[in-house]
NUKE-822057 format. One record per residue (C-alpha): x, y, z; residue in one letter. Coordinates in Angstrom, 3 decimals, decimal comma. Example, Ala and Ser with C-alpha at 12.3 -4.5 7.8 and 13.67 -1.06 7.14 Angstrom:
REM residues 2
+----------+----------+----------+------+
!       px !       py !       pz ! resn !
+----------+----------+----------+------+
!   12,300 !   -4,500 !    7,800 !    A !
!   13,670 !   -1,060 !    7,140 !    S !
+----------+----------+----------+------+
//
This chain:
REM residues 518
+----------+----------+----------+------+
!       px !       py !       pz ! resn !
+----------+----------+----------+------+
!   76,388 !  118,552 !   86,134 !    M !
!   79,143 !  117,309 !   84,174 !    S !
!   81,119 !  120,279 !   84,769 !    I !
!   80,557 !  120,092 !   88,542 !    Q !
!   81,383 !  116,591 !   88,599 !    I !
!   84,538 !  117,049 !   86,742 !    L !
!   85,434 !  120,240 !   89,024 !    I !
!   85,458 !  118,004 !   92,001 !    A !
!   87,424 !  115,013 !   90,322 !    M !
!   90,211 !  117,624 !   88,991 !    V !
!   90,473 !  118,791 !   92,599 !    L !
!   90,976 !  115,141 !   93,774 !    Y !
!   93,479 !  114,464 !   90,950 !    I !
!   95,297 !  117,514 !   92,014 !    G !
!   95,593 !  116,427 !   95,547 !    A !
!   97,099 !  113,067 !   94,166 !    V !
!   99,586 !  114,791 !   91,943 !    I !
!  100,526 !  117,036 !   95,124 !    A !
!  101,479 !  113,863 !   96,940 !    I !
!  103,479 !  112,457 !   94,285 !    G !
!  105,669 !  115,658 !   93,823 !    L !
!  106,127 !  115,971 !   97,483 !    N !
!  107,853 !  112,444 !   97,601 !    Y !
!  109,705 !  112,939 !   94,366 !    A !
!  112,923 !  113,903 !   95,792 !    K !
!  112,882 !  111,029 !   98,399 !    T !
!  111,932 !  108,457 !   95,822 !    A !
!  114,852 !  109,213 !   93,457 !    S !
!  117,646 !  109,038 !   96,204 !    E !
!  117,839 !  105,149 !   95,858 !    S !
!  115,917 !  102,047 !   94,364 !    T !
!  115,182 !  101,146 !   98,175 !    E !
!  113,178 !  104,290 !   98,646 !    N !
!  111,527 !  104,003 !   95,367 !    F !
!  110,459 !  100,554 !   95,659 !    L !
!  109,748 !  100,087 !   99,429 !    I !
!  110,008 !  103,448 !  101,042 !    G !
!  113,061 !  102,579 !  103,163 !    G !
!  110,680 !  100,416 !  105,409 !    R !
!  109,399 !  103,775 !  106,828 !    S !
!  105,211 !  103,092 !  106,850 !    L !
!  103,347 !  103,936 !  109,986 !    G !
!  100,601 !  101,620 !  111,096 !    P !
!   97,714 !  103,523 !  109,613 !    W !
!   98,929 !  104,060 !  106,164 !    V !
!  100,272 !  100,306 !  106,023 !    T !
!   96,912 !   99,238 !  106,942 !    A !
!   94,920 !  101,210 !  104,440 !    L !
!   97,507 !  101,448 !  101,696 !    A !
!   97,364 !   97,658 !  101,701 !    A !
!   93,604 !   97,298 !  101,412 !    E !
!   93,002 !  100,109 !   99,022 !    A !
!   96,007 !   98,924 !   96,479 !    S !
!   94,340 !   95,353 !   97,018 !    D !
!   90,758 !   96,097 !   96,233 !    M !
!   91,074 !   98,447 !   93,026 !    S !
!   88,233 !   99,614 !   91,024 !    G !
!   86,262 !   96,251 !   91,070 !    W !
!   85,259 !   97,020 !   94,651 !    L !
!   83,442 !  100,301 !   93,551 !    L !
!   82,369 !   98,702 !   89,869 !    M !
!   83,050 !   94,793 !   89,566 !    G !
!   81,645 !   93,707 !   92,763 !    L !
!   78,305 !   95,807 !   92,943 !    P !
!   78,027 !   94,692 !   89,074 !    G !
!   78,031 !   91,077 !   90,279 !    V !
!   75,295 !   91,715 !   92,684 !    A !
!   73,325 !   93,817 !   90,391 !    Y !
!   73,428 !   91,081 !   87,607 !    W !
!   72,978 !   87,710 !   89,462 !    V !
!   72,059 !   88,743 !   92,980 !    G !
!   73,404 !   88,041 !   96,580 !    L !
!   75,023 !   84,714 !   96,622 !    S !
!   78,001 !   85,087 !   94,269 !    D !
!   79,147 !   88,510 !   95,818 !    A !
!   78,514 !   87,438 !   99,403 !    F !
!   80,237 !   84,228 !   99,138 !    W !
!   83,072 !   86,128 !   97,479 !    T !
!   83,065 !   88,770 !  100,048 !    G !
!   82,997 !   86,378 !  103,009 !    I !
!   86,423 !   84,513 !  101,534 !    G !
!   87,911 !   87,894 !  100,904 !    L !
!   87,402 !   89,157 !  104,574 !    L !
!   88,455 !   85,916 !  106,235 !    V !
!   91,717 !   85,806 !  103,760 !    G !
!   92,558 !   89,424 !  104,834 !    T !
!   92,466 !   88,679 !  108,435 !    Y !
!   94,331 !   85,622 !  108,505 !    L !
!   96,932 !   87,049 !  106,157 !    N !
!   97,350 !   89,901 !  108,606 !    W !
!   97,454 !   87,585 !  111,490 !    L !
!  100,034 !   85,026 !  110,246 !    F !
!  101,858 !   86,424 !  107,592 !    V !
!  102,715 !   90,115 !  107,975 !    A !
!  104,969 !   89,788 !  111,033 !    K !
!  106,780 !   86,810 !  109,880 !    R !
!  107,406 !   88,144 !  106,206 !    I !
!  108,375 !   91,862 !  107,623 !    R !
!  111,232 !   90,134 !  109,965 !    A !
!  112,189 !   87,436 !  107,281 !    Y !
!  112,519 !   89,779 !  104,349 !    S !
!  114,853 !   91,987 !  106,441 !    E !
!  117,027 !   89,082 !  107,432 !    I !
!  117,152 !   87,411 !  103,936 !    A !
!  119,289 !   89,996 !  102,711 !    G !
!  117,215 !   92,975 !  103,177 !    N !
!  114,990 !   92,141 !  100,399 !    S !
!  112,789 !   94,535 !   99,080 !    I !
!  110,732 !   92,993 !   96,283 !    T !
!  108,834 !   89,288 !   96,419 !    I !
!  111,198 !   87,593 !   93,959 !    P !
!  114,136 !   89,021 !   95,759 !    D !
!  112,836 !   87,474 !   99,023 !    F !
!  112,213 !   83,927 !   97,444 !    I !
!  115,758 !   83,955 !   96,076 !    S !
!  117,581 !   85,039 !   99,236 !    K !
!  115,436 !   82,857 !  101,321 !    R !
!  116,867 !   79,677 !   99,591 !    F !
!  120,327 !   81,242 !   98,883 !    K !
!  120,257 !   80,555 !   95,490 !    E !
!  123,173 !   81,453 !   93,077 !    E !
!  121,706 !   80,978 !   89,907 !    N !
!  118,598 !   83,059 !   90,411 !    K !
!  116,294 !   80,799 !   88,670 !    V !
!  113,688 !   81,073 !   91,287 !    L !
!  114,059 !   84,938 !   91,168 !    M !
!  113,392 !   85,224 !   87,407 !    T !
!  110,501 !   82,690 !   87,389 !    L !
!  108,915 !   84,763 !   90,165 !    A !
!  109,613 !   88,159 !   88,397 !    A !
!  108,043 !   86,602 !   84,880 !    L !
!  105,087 !   85,464 !   86,730 !    F !
!  104,629 !   88,980 !   88,507 !    I !
!  105,009 !   90,601 !   85,037 !    L !
!  102,288 !   88,611 !   83,236 !    V !
!   99,586 !   88,637 !   86,051 !    F !
!  100,250 !   92,326 !   87,044 !    F !
!   99,946 !   93,597 !   83,389 !    T !
!   96,695 !   92,069 !   83,541 !    V !
!   95,822 !   93,507 !   86,666 !    Y !
!   96,968 !   96,701 !   85,702 !    A !
!   94,834 !   96,626 !   82,435 !    A !
!   91,534 !   95,750 !   84,665 !    S !
!   92,294 !   99,364 !   86,400 !    C !
!   92,661 !  101,180 !   82,882 !    F !
!   89,300 !   99,550 !   82,072 !    V !
!   87,627 !  100,921 !   85,098 !    T !
!   88,741 !  104,327 !   84,778 !    V !
!   87,777 !  104,182 !   80,988 !    G !
!   84,340 !  103,144 !   81,850 !    K !
!   84,015 !  105,801 !   84,599 !    L !
!   84,756 !  108,717 !   82,249 !    F !
!   83,009 !  107,490 !   79,350 !    S !
!   79,751 !  106,991 !   81,305 !    T !
!   80,128 !  110,280 !   83,029 !    L !
!   81,162 !  112,753 !   80,013 !    F !
!   79,956 !  110,714 !   77,014 !    N !
!   83,578 !  110,591 !   75,363 !    F !
!   84,925 !  107,572 !   73,698 !    K !
!   85,999 !  104,846 !   75,869 !    Y !
!   89,385 !  104,402 !   74,336 !    V !
!   90,175 !  108,071 !   74,673 !    Y !
!   89,176 !  108,211 !   78,474 !    M !
!   90,926 !  104,849 !   79,125 !    M !
!   94,271 !  106,275 !   77,659 !    V !
!   93,939 !  109,699 !   79,416 !    A !
!   93,245 !  107,886 !   82,715 !    G !
!   96,235 !  105,437 !   82,192 !    A !
!   98,603 !  108,296 !   81,407 !    L !
!   97,663 !  110,278 !   84,535 !    F !
!   98,373 !  107,019 !   86,645 !    V !
!  101,522 !  106,374 !   84,739 !    I !
!  103,104 !  109,801 !   85,298 !    I !
!  101,922 !  110,077 !   88,870 !    Y !
!  103,631 !  106,497 !   89,701 !    T !
!  106,884 !  107,362 !   87,411 !    F !
!  107,287 !  110,702 !   89,681 !    V !
!  106,756 !  109,347 !   93,369 !    G !
!  107,215 !  105,822 !   93,636 !    G !
!  106,338 !  103,573 !   96,713 !    F !
!  105,972 !  106,484 !   99,274 !    L !
!  103,919 !  108,760 !   97,111 !    A !
!  101,864 !  105,411 !   96,287 !    E !
!  101,412 !  104,455 !   99,922 !    S !
!  100,598 !  107,915 !  100,985 !    A !
!   97,950 !  108,475 !   98,317 !    S !
!   96,543 !  104,936 !   98,959 !    D !
!   95,843 !  105,924 !  102,373 !    F !
!   93,964 !  108,979 !  101,503 !    M !
!   92,131 !  106,955 !   98,793 !    Q !
!   91,327 !  104,238 !  101,170 !    G !
!   89,442 !  107,026 !  103,272 !    V !
!   87,615 !  108,176 !   99,976 !    V !
!   86,548 !  104,743 !   99,023 !    M !
!   85,011 !  103,827 !  102,343 !    I !
!   83,394 !  107,180 !  102,438 !    F !
!   82,008 !  106,787 !   99,066 !    A !
!   80,677 !  103,385 !   99,384 !    L !
!   78,637 !  104,198 !  102,617 !    V !
!   77,222 !  107,348 !  101,330 !    A !
!   75,972 !  105,689 !   98,210 !    V !
!   74,686 !  102,755 !  100,406 !    L !
!   72,833 !  105,012 !  102,830 !    V !
!   71,470 !  107,229 !  100,162 !    A !
!   70,333 !  103,850 !   98,180 !    G !
!   68,407 !  102,341 !  101,314 !    I !
!   66,865 !  105,894 !  101,765 !    G !
!   65,797 !  106,201 !   98,027 !    A !
!   64,392 !  102,492 !   98,153 !    A !
!   62,224 !  103,160 !  100,934 !    G !
!   64,187 !  101,560 !  103,847 !    G !
!   66,037 !   98,295 !  104,363 !    L !
!   62,808 !   96,225 !  104,764 !    S !
!   61,551 !   97,488 !  101,189 !    Q !
!   64,702 !   96,491 !   99,603 !    V !
!   64,690 !   92,917 !  101,007 !    V !
!   60,979 !   92,544 !  100,002 !    Q !
!   61,459 !   93,804 !   96,332 !    N !
!   64,689 !   91,641 !   96,120 !    A !
!   63,086 !   88,416 !   96,907 !    K !
!   60,662 !   88,855 !   94,082 !    Q !
!   63,438 !   88,051 !   91,627 !    I !
!   63,874 !   84,196 !   91,722 !    P !
!   67,196 !   83,422 !   93,567 !    G !
!   68,385 !   86,782 !   93,808 !    F !
!   68,279 !   87,239 !   97,623 !    F !
!   69,500 !   83,856 !   98,486 !    E !
!   72,617 !   82,655 !   99,889 !    F !
!   72,222 !   79,128 !   97,880 !    F !
!   70,437 !   80,398 !   95,040 !    G !
!   71,290 !   82,340 !   91,751 !    I !
!   69,389 !   84,663 !   89,549 !    A !
!   69,396 !   83,780 !   86,055 !    S !
!   69,024 !   86,873 !   83,660 !    P !
!   66,971 !   85,851 !   80,316 !    Q !
!   69,355 !   86,799 !   77,550 !    L !
!   69,144 !   86,956 !   73,947 !    A !
!   72,680 !   87,901 !   72,232 !    D !
!   73,829 !   88,370 !   75,737 !    G !
!   71,485 !   91,117 !   76,447 !    V !
!   68,754 !   90,737 !   78,977 !    Q !
!   65,177 !   90,590 !   77,916 !    Q !
!   62,645 !   93,390 !   79,046 !    V !
!   58,692 !   92,735 !   78,905 !    V !
!   56,553 !   95,456 !   79,827 !    D !
!   59,356 !   97,439 !   81,347 !    G !
!   60,477 !   94,655 !   83,443 !    K !
!   63,724 !   92,710 !   83,087 !    P !
!   63,019 !   89,148 !   82,673 !    V !
!   64,497 !   86,564 !   84,818 !    F !
!   64,482 !   82,586 !   84,422 !    G !
!   64,088 !   80,049 !   87,001 !    E !
!   66,598 !   80,402 !   90,109 !    A !
!   69,807 !   78,543 !   89,459 !    G !
!   71,495 !   76,258 !   92,310 !    S !
!   74,338 !   77,648 !   94,344 !    Y !
!   75,557 !   74,182 !   96,035 !    G !
!   78,040 !   73,774 !   98,516 !    W !
!   80,876 !   73,035 !   95,907 !    L !
!   80,334 !   76,539 !   94,422 !    T !
!   80,232 !   78,120 !   97,834 !    V !
!   83,467 !   76,488 !   98,751 !    I !
!   85,012 !   77,459 !   95,165 !    S !
!   84,079 !   81,096 !   95,715 !    T !
!   85,223 !   81,126 !   99,427 !    L !
!   88,579 !   80,301 !   97,852 !    S !
!   88,936 !   83,933 !   96,731 !    W !
!   90,615 !   84,166 !  100,308 !    G !
!   93,427 !   82,082 !   99,622 !    L !
!   94,597 !   84,522 !   96,995 !    G !
!   95,718 !   86,830 !   99,734 !    Y !
!   98,559 !   85,100 !  101,029 !    F !
!  100,436 !   85,516 !   97,271 !    G !
!   99,445 !   89,140 !   96,759 !    M !
!  102,776 !   90,965 !   95,933 !    P !
!  101,328 !   94,486 !   96,329 !    H !
!   99,840 !   93,332 !   99,829 !    V !
!  103,073 !   91,655 !  101,026 !    L !
!  105,096 !   94,374 !  100,118 !    L !
!  103,219 !   96,843 !  102,383 !    K !
!  103,785 !   94,305 !  105,236 !    F !
!  107,605 !   94,375 !  104,621 !    M !
!  107,602 !   98,228 !  104,414 !    A !
!  106,112 !   99,005 !  108,118 !    I !
!  108,719 !  100,397 !  110,320 !    R !
!  108,185 !   98,166 !  113,324 !    E !
!  106,584 !   94,645 !  113,370 !    T !
!  104,801 !   95,636 !  116,669 !    S !
!  102,634 !   98,009 !  115,006 !    E !
!  101,239 !   95,544 !  112,627 !    L !
!   98,840 !   94,355 !  115,441 !    T !
!   96,839 !   97,714 !  115,081 !    L !
!   97,064 !   97,518 !  111,274 !    S !
!   95,696 !   94,348 !  111,133 !    R !
!   92,597 !   95,673 !  113,238 !    R !
!   92,220 !   98,891 !  110,908 !    I !
!   92,629 !   96,936 !  107,742 !    G !
!   90,173 !   94,068 !  108,786 !    T !
!   87,517 !   96,583 !  109,925 !    L !
!   88,016 !   98,520 !  106,572 !    W !
!   87,510 !   95,524 !  104,558 !    C !
!   84,338 !   94,452 !  106,180 !    A !
!   82,588 !   97,812 !  105,694 !    I !
!   83,678 !   98,288 !  102,207 !    S !
!   82,795 !   94,755 !  100,998 !    L !
!   79,363 !   94,751 !  102,923 !    G !
!   78,736 !   98,314 !  101,330 !    A !
!   79,598 !   97,268 !   97,815 !    S !
!   77,457 !   94,219 !   97,929 !    I !
!   74,493 !   96,085 !   99,337 !    G !
!   74,946 !   98,805 !   96,502 !    I !
!   74,430 !   96,131 !   93,771 !    G !
!   71,325 !   94,889 !   95,493 !    I !
!   69,894 !   97,976 !   95,897 !    I !
!   70,802 !   99,278 !   92,623 !    G !
!   68,838 !   96,175 !   90,953 !    R !
!   65,750 !   97,291 !   93,139 !    V !
!   65,738 !  101,002 !   92,231 !    I !
!   66,921 !  100,633 !   88,510 !    F !
!   65,934 !   97,192 !   87,600 !    P !
!   66,531 !   97,694 !   83,736 !    D !
!   69,069 !  100,218 !   83,574 !    A !
!   71,737 !   97,890 !   82,701 !    Y !
!   70,912 !   94,845 !   80,355 !    L !
!   74,492 !   93,131 !   79,938 !    T !
!   76,832 !   91,867 !   82,539 !    Q !
!   79,684 !   94,630 !   81,482 !    S !
!   77,295 !   97,420 !   81,673 !    A !
!   75,970 !   96,458 !   85,089 !    A !
!   79,194 !   97,530 !   86,625 !    E !
!   78,361 !  101,124 !   85,977 !    N !
!   75,623 !  100,889 !   88,785 !    I !
!   77,769 !  102,621 !   91,478 !    F !
!   78,100 !  105,629 !   88,954 !    I !
!   74,283 !  105,713 !   88,286 !    L !
!   73,494 !  105,775 !   91,912 !    M !
!   75,920 !  108,549 !   92,818 !    S !
!   74,770 !  110,842 !   89,976 !    T !
!   71,143 !  109,980 !   91,007 !    S !
!   71,284 !  110,586 !   94,624 !    F !
!   73,730 !  113,365 !   94,886 !    F !
!   74,046 !  117,161 !   93,779 !    V !
!   76,846 !  116,997 !   91,113 !    P !
!   79,648 !  118,462 !   93,134 !    I !
!   79,083 !  115,758 !   95,863 !    F !
!   78,669 !  113,345 !   93,057 !    A !
!   81,814 !  114,156 !   91,811 !    G !
!   83,704 !  113,661 !   95,314 !    I !
!   81,948 !  110,347 !   95,752 !    V !
!   82,833 !  109,234 !   92,382 !    M !
!   86,384 !  109,924 !   93,136 !    S !
!   86,214 !  107,015 !   95,174 !    G !
!   86,417 !  104,995 !   91,812 !    I !
!   89,337 !  107,156 !   90,667 !    L !
!   90,933 !  106,536 !   93,892 !    A !
!   90,405 !  102,693 !   93,885 !    A !
!   92,018 !  102,493 !   90,378 !    T !
!   94,832 !  104,872 !   91,198 !    I !
!   95,548 !  103,180 !   94,399 !    S !
!   95,797 !   99,508 !   92,782 !    S !
!   97,349 !  100,529 !   89,243 !    A !
!  100,230 !  102,273 !   90,719 !    D !
!  100,976 !   99,458 !   93,045 !    S !
!  100,974 !   97,064 !   90,354 !    Y !
!  103,138 !   99,135 !   87,999 !    L !
!  105,784 !   99,587 !   90,659 !    I !
!  105,905 !   95,899 !   91,605 !    I !
!  106,038 !   95,012 !   87,713 !    S !
!  108,486 !   97,480 !   86,959 !    A !
!  110,434 !   96,190 !   89,951 !    S !
!  110,262 !   92,679 !   88,857 !    A !
!  112,026 !   93,656 !   85,881 !    F !
!  114,609 !   96,140 !   86,786 !    S !
!  115,604 !   94,537 !   90,129 !    K !
!  115,246 !   90,913 !   89,662 !    N !
!  115,700 !   90,416 !   86,003 !    I !
!  117,901 !   93,480 !   84,643 !    Y !
!  120,107 !   93,750 !   87,969 !    H !
!  120,152 !   90,304 !   89,060 !    G !
!  120,859 !   88,575 !   85,636 !    L !
!  121,620 !   91,007 !   82,892 !    I !
!  123,652 !   93,426 !   84,576 !    K !
!  124,786 !   92,492 !   88,020 !    R !
!  127,257 !   95,205 !   88,261 !    E !
!  124,727 !   98,034 !   87,404 !    A !
!  124,854 !  100,870 !   89,659 !    S !
!  121,657 !  101,862 !   92,070 !    D !
!  120,924 !  104,929 !   89,572 !    R !
!  121,066 !  102,620 !   86,602 !    E !
!  118,409 !  100,337 !   88,198 !    V !
!  116,237 !  103,167 !   89,254 !    L !
!  116,222 !  104,294 !   85,563 !    T !
!  115,700 !  101,142 !   84,424 !    M !
!  112,580 !  100,728 !   86,724 !    T !
!  111,168 !  103,590 !   85,353 !    R !
!  111,856 !  102,532 !   81,550 !    I !
!  110,211 !   99,216 !   82,492 !    A !
!  107,037 !  100,829 !   84,044 !    L !
!  106,440 !  102,465 !   80,795 !    L !
!  106,585 !   99,588 !   78,785 !    V !
!  104,436 !   97,364 !   80,915 !    I !
!  102,090 !  100,294 !   80,838 !    S !
!  101,749 !  100,162 !   77,218 !    L !
!  100,949 !   96,470 !   77,092 !    F !
!   98,202 !   96,863 !   79,776 !    A !
!   96,770 !   99,747 !   77,872 !    I !
!   96,757 !   97,440 !   74,788 !    F !
!   94,787 !   94,909 !   76,842 !    I !
!   92,547 !   97,066 !   78,002 !    A !
!   91,175 !   98,469 !   74,600 !    L !
!   88,121 !   96,129 !   74,735 !    D !
!   85,520 !   98,386 !   76,686 !    E !
!   83,221 !   95,210 !   76,923 !    N !
!   85,757 !   93,711 !   79,292 !    S !
!   84,082 !   92,545 !   82,836 !    V !
!   86,147 !   93,993 !   85,170 !    I !
!   85,389 !   91,389 !   87,626 !    F !
!   86,571 !   88,362 !   85,318 !    K !
!   89,756 !   89,859 !   84,372 !    V !
!   90,601 !   90,683 !   88,113 !    V !
!   89,533 !   86,941 !   89,153 !    S !
!   91,937 !   85,361 !   86,606 !    F !
!   94,859 !   87,692 !   87,712 !    A !
!   93,896 !   87,146 !   91,529 !    W !
!   94,072 !   83,187 !   91,042 !    A !
!   97,318 !   83,587 !   89,064 !    G !
!   98,964 !   85,253 !   92,005 !    F !
!   97,286 !   83,378 !   94,655 !    G !
!   98,394 !   79,929 !   93,214 !    A !
!  101,841 !   81,055 !   92,070 !    T !
!  103,058 !   82,882 !   95,218 !    F !
!  100,538 !   81,753 !   98,031 !    G !
!  101,774 !   78,426 !   98,839 !    P !
!  105,480 !   79,421 !   98,295 !    T !
!  105,460 !   82,275 !  100,541 !    V !
!  103,464 !   80,251 !  103,335 !    L !
!  105,724 !   77,263 !  103,272 !    F !
!  108,960 !   79,490 !  103,002 !    S !
!  107,640 !   81,220 !  106,065 !    L !
!  106,428 !   78,470 !  108,372 !    F !
!  107,917 !   75,197 !  107,146 !    W !
!  112,056 !   75,034 !  107,360 !    K !
!  112,399 !   71,626 !  105,472 !    R !
!  110,867 !   73,395 !  102,327 !    V !
!  113,824 !   73,370 !   99,748 !    S !
!  114,506 !   75,345 !   96,812 !    R !
!  113,295 !   72,731 !   94,311 !    A !
!  110,037 !   72,502 !   96,149 !    G !
!  109,436 !   76,268 !   95,859 !    A !
!  110,222 !   76,022 !   92,352 !    M !
!  107,840 !   73,195 !   91,627 !    A !
!  105,032 !   74,939 !   93,746 !    G !
!  105,295 !   78,146 !   91,797 !    M !
!  105,351 !   76,336 !   88,455 !    L !
!  102,588 !   74,015 !   89,345 !    T !
!  100,322 !   76,872 !   90,659 !    G !
!  100,727 !   79,225 !   87,763 !    G !
!  100,295 !   76,582 !   84,984 !    I !
!   97,436 !   74,954 !   86,673 !    T !
!   95,715 !   78,207 !   86,665 !    V !
!   96,048 !   78,615 !   82,771 !    F !
!   95,217 !   74,872 !   82,203 !    V !
!   92,024 !   74,924 !   84,645 !    W !
!   90,919 !   78,230 !   83,302 !    K !
!   91,028 !   77,507 !   79,620 !    L !
!   90,621 !   73,725 !   79,454 !    L !
!   89,078 !   72,006 !   82,461 !    V !
!   86,697 !   74,554 !   83,658 !    R !
!   84,573 !   74,661 !   80,440 !    P !
!   83,921 !   71,047 !   80,748 !    L !
!   81,237 !   72,208 !   83,394 !    G !
!   79,846 !   69,965 !   86,465 !    G !
!   82,358 !   69,298 !   89,212 !    V !
!   85,141 !   70,868 !   87,033 !    F !
!   83,393 !   74,376 !   87,205 !    D !
!   84,933 !   75,749 !   90,031 !    I !
!   87,153 !   78,902 !   90,512 !    Y !
!   90,692 !   78,110 !   89,322 !    E !
!   92,333 !   79,342 !   92,311 !    L !
!   91,382 !   76,341 !   94,484 !    L !
!   92,700 !   73,505 !   92,446 !    P !
!   95,854 !   75,428 !   91,612 !    A !
!   96,499 !   76,502 !   95,271 !    F !
!   96,071 !   72,730 !   96,493 !    V !
!   98,002 !   71,159 !   93,550 !    L !
!  100,815 !   73,815 !   94,338 !    S !
!  100,834 !   72,736 !   98,164 !    C !
!  101,052 !   69,111 !   97,197 !    V !
!  103,850 !   69,606 !   94,681 !    A !
!  106,098 !   71,820 !   97,538 !    I !
!  105,567 !   69,099 !   99,851 !    V !
!  106,295 !   66,117 !   97,847 !    V !
!  109,377 !   67,752 !   95,791 !    V !
!  110,924 !   69,327 !   98,930 !    S !
!  110,631 !   65,871 !  100,657 !    L !
!  112,441 !   64,116 !   97,984 !    L !
!  115,278 !   66,920 !   97,370 !    S !
!  118,086 !   67,487 !   99,571 !    E !
!  117,539 !   69,565 !  102,934 !    E !
!  118,265 !   72,961 !  103,224 !    P !
!  121,498 !   74,132 !  104,040 !    S !
!  122,581 !   74,906 !  107,575 !    E !
!  122,321 !   78,615 !  107,049 !    E !
!  119,191 !   78,745 !  105,522 !    V !
!  117,723 !   76,798 !  108,649 !    L !
!  119,399 !   79,336 !  111,124 !    K !
!  117,910 !   82,183 !  109,052 !    E !
!  114,467 !   80,723 !  109,550 !    F !
!  114,726 !   80,190 !  113,331 !    E !
!  116,245 !   83,817 !  113,703 !    L !
!  113,161 !   85,190 !  111,776 !    A !
!  110,670 !   83,076 !  113,504 !    R !
!  112,055 !   84,469 !  116,851 !    N !
!  112,261 !   87,930 !  115,750 !    M !
!  108,537 !   87,718 !  114,543 !    S !
!  107,620 !   86,673 !  117,804 !    M !
!  109,232 !   89,339 !  119,816 !    G !
!  112,013 !   86,686 !  121,108 !    L !
+----------+----------+----------+------+
//
């Protein structure tokens, strides 16, 4: 069985490598081609590449793991927040940033856009943005390496560390060769594989459980497990759920009140600050094609999130005591795939996890590397550097960042969902308010943007490490308070500081008119 699964996954990996080699020559022609594909993406590739690179392995492992461990509510409200955030991001941000990034000095990275938007000369904003990207994307890439390590160690019974490093090396080599175009083209294919895998496992799971009504009936027997405003409470001893007479033990249902719901819904705010998603908006060939991309991307997101949550619920019903720790629960998708399908087909289905990991990790590595090479090396250290030098430095930075991510991913007990949630909050609070105000409020000043980025990024760390552990009303997802405080900082500092120059205001009006087709 392992050999057949391995064959299917090797064939998939071969297809990904072929895509990378196909775009290798084009990627090496210029930094713009390597980092943003020359703004040549079509609407279908833009839509699926944006969603696939965004969702990562947590969609097939992290989110089902949450649903398996504590039930419907936490996963459901997270999914609703993400779906609404996805739609609003496509609706309001996509066209404006596509037009504005081209008008603002043909910006090809997010730090580049923020800097050129405010016509700064000393590049402080650009450097600050690049540093935040390096920190949070290194953590994000680590979550992807954890995913691939768990996948291969679970399937083939090899040591986690070896499998994690092997998977990481594959992603690194593939991204190193093909750049943004290879990443986007493969992300399109991987978006198709991911949704196919999720739907296939969901349908098979419903059948194995005896139908949808049987799933609901059995899930409701666990206190708080199938409720929108309650949450299951696994009875733990040293972090392991207790089992009595072959059944996992749960305590009384916990409360999932409105404050927690609002906190969980705030996941959707993160989209406005996700560099890997915003970069796909910037790379489409025509703003008029973004309407089709929005419809495709939103539908993909709705189906994928719904299937992912359903898999976790069904998995607990069919395999109630298969996983007794929160970290192990993230393997439920793998167990269901190998249980319901013949090995060769299971290998194809589980390529969905590999697809999710690759489609995200390559995006994270490229953007992190570009943050250093384009914005720090070329922007500050060596402004006279040639395009070839910047491209070489991008690839060197990619390797160094990957090594840091591998080091973070060495802990096989990492919970993917928790790692992703922290990095997501970091990006959402650091860049979300700054991007929104930069695109839609012409009075925002350079000082205001800087205050917003610093406030958002610092608050994420402070709230996560110092405030949230206090519990009670403070036990809310760090993205929400950080996002709100960042917005407040931007408005207050912008109104207290000097108004933007006439040149900045003219570009703002030009971008607004272009995005509206005027």
